[in-house]
C-alpha positions as a Markdown table, in Angstrom:
| # | Residue | x | y | z |
|---|---|---|---|---|
| 1 | Unk | 0.0 | 0.0 | 0.0 |
| 2 | Unk | 2.7 | 2.5 | 0.8 |
| 3 | Unk | 4.8 | 1.7 | -2.2 |
| 4 | Unk | 2.3 | 2.8 | -4.8 |
| 5 | Unk | 1.9 | 6.4 | -3.5 |
| 6 | Unk | -1.8 | 5.8 | -3.1 |
| 7 | Unk | -2.1 | 5.8 | 0.7 |
| 8 | Unk | -5.0 | 7.7 | 2.2 |
| 9 | Unk | -6.5 | 8.2 | 5.6 |
| 10 | Unk | -9.2 | 5.7 | 6.5 |
| 11 | Unk | -12.8 | 7.1 | 6.8 |
| 12 | Unk | -13.0 | 5.1 | 10.0 |
| 13 | Unk | -10.5 | 7.5 | 11.7 |
| 14 | Unk | -11.2 | 10.7 | 13.4 |
| 15 | Unk | -8.3 | 13.2 | 14.0 |
| 16 | Unk | -7.7 | 16.1 | 16.3 |
| 17 | Unk | -4.7 | 18.3 | 15.6 |
| 18 | Unk | -3.3 | 19.7 | 18.8 |
| 19 | Unk | -0.1 | 21.8 | 19.3 |
| 20 | Unk | 1.7 | 20.4 | 16.4 |
| 21 | Unk | 0.7 | 16.8 | 17.2 |
| 22 | Unk | -2.3 | 14.7 | 16.1 |
| 23 | Unk | -4.5 | 12.3 | 18.0 |
| 24 | Unk | -6.2 | 9.7 | 16.0 |
| 25 | Unk | -9.2 | 7.6 | 17.0 |
| 26 | Unk | -10.1 | 4.5 | 15.0 |
| 27 | Unk | -13.8 | 4.2 | 15.3 |
| 28 | Unk | -13.9 | 0.5 | 14.6 |
| 29 | Unk | -11.4 | -0.5 | 17.3 |
| 30 | Unk | -11.9 | 2.5 | 19.6 |
| 31 | Unk | -8.1 | 2.7 | 19.9 |
| 32 | Unk | -6.3 | 6.1 | 20.2 |
| 33 | Unk | -3.0 | 6.9 | 18.5 |
| 34 | Unk | -0.8 | 9.9 | 19.1 |
| 35 | Unk | 1.4 | 11.3 | 16.3 |
| 36 | Unk | 4.4 | 13.5 | 16.9 |
| 37 | Unk | 4.9 | 16.7 | 14.8 |
| 38 | Unk | 6.4 | 14.7 | 11.9 |
| 39 | Unk | 3.7 | 12.1 | 12.0 |
| 40 | Unk | 1.0 | 14.9 | 12.2 |
| 41 | Unk | 2.5 | 16.5 | 9.1 |
| 42 | Unk | 2.4 | 13.2 | 7.2 |
| 43 | Unk | -1.2 | 12.7 | 8.3 |
| 44 | Unk | -2.1 | 16.3 | 7.1 |
| 45 | Unk | -0.6 | 15.4 | 3.8 |
| 46 | Unk | -2.9 | 12.3 | 3.6 |
| 47 | Unk | -5.9 | 14.5 | 4.5 |
| 48 | Unk | -4.9 | 16.8 | 1.6 |
| 49 | Unk | -4.8 | 13.9 | -0.8 |
| 50 | Unk | -1.0 | 14.0 | -1.3 |
| 51 | Unk | 0.8 | 10.9 | -2.5 |
| 52 | Unk | 3.9 | 9.7 | -0.8 |
| 53 | Unk | 6.4 | 11.7 | -3.0 |
| 54 | Unk | 4.5 | 14.9 | -2.4 |
| 55 | Unk | 4.4 | 14.3 | 1.3 |
| 56 | Unk | 8.2 | 13.9 | 1.2 |
| 57 | Unk | 8.5 | 17.3 | -0.5 |
| 58 | Unk | 6.2 | 18.7 | 2.1 |
| 59 | Unk | 8.4 | 17.5 | 4.9 |
| 60 | Unk | 11.6 | 18.8 | 3.4 |
| 61 | Unk | 9.9 | 22.3 | 3.2 |
| 62 | Unk | 8.4 | 22.1 | 6.7 |
| 63 | Unk | 11.4 | 20.6 | 8.6 |
| 64 | Unk | 15.1 | 20.8 | 8.4 |
| 65 | Unk | 15.5 | 17.4 | 6.7 |
| 66 | Unk | 16.9 | 16.1 | 3.4 |
| 67 | Unk | 14.8 | 14.3 | 0.9 |
| 68 | Unk | 16.3 | 10.8 | 1.6 |
| 69 | Unk | 15.7 | 11.1 | 5.3 |
| 70 | Unk | 12.2 | 12.4 | 4.7 |
| 71 | Unk | 11.4 | 9.6 | 2.3 |
| 72 | Unk | 12.5 | 6.9 | 4.9 |
| 73 | Unk | 10.4 | 8.6 | 7.6 |
| 74 | Unk | 7.3 | 8.9 | 5.4 |
| 75 | Unk | 7.6 | 5.3 | 4.2 |
| 76 | Unk | 8.1 | 4.0 | 7.8 |
| 77 | Unk | 5.2 | 6.1 | 9.1 |
| 78 | Unk | 2.8 | 5.0 | 6.3 |
| 79 | Unk | 3.7 | 1.4 | 6.9 |
| 80 | Unk | 3.0 | 1.7 | 10.6 |
| 81 | Unk | -0.3 | 3.5 | 10.0 |
| 82 | Unk | -1.3 | 0.8 | 7.6 |
| 83 | Unk | -0.4 | -2.0 | 10.0 |
| 84 | Unk | -2.6 | -0.3 | 12.6 |
| 85 | Unk | -5.6 | -0.1 | 10.2 |
| 86 | Unk | -5.5 | 3.7 | 10.0 |
| 87 | Unk | -5.2 | 3.9 | 6.2 |
| 88 | Unk | -7.9 | 3.1 | 3.6 |
| 89 | Unk | -7.4 | -0.2 | 1.8 |
């Protein structure tokens, strides 16, 4: 799912953006997840309909990070979100 650039937020997830972080609630499992500033930025990219490469560009603009590091972080974060059922299938 993360390799094709087509990841998107699951409609079963509610999000609250708080002080640079995000708190996610999966409505199906009733589990909460807390994302740090980087994770929240990645989630915002998903909400905006950005694909994985566009989210990488967003991170390099928003944070002091090179494209290679940003790409690794985006890929890792999307994989983890997918494993937790937070992305649409």
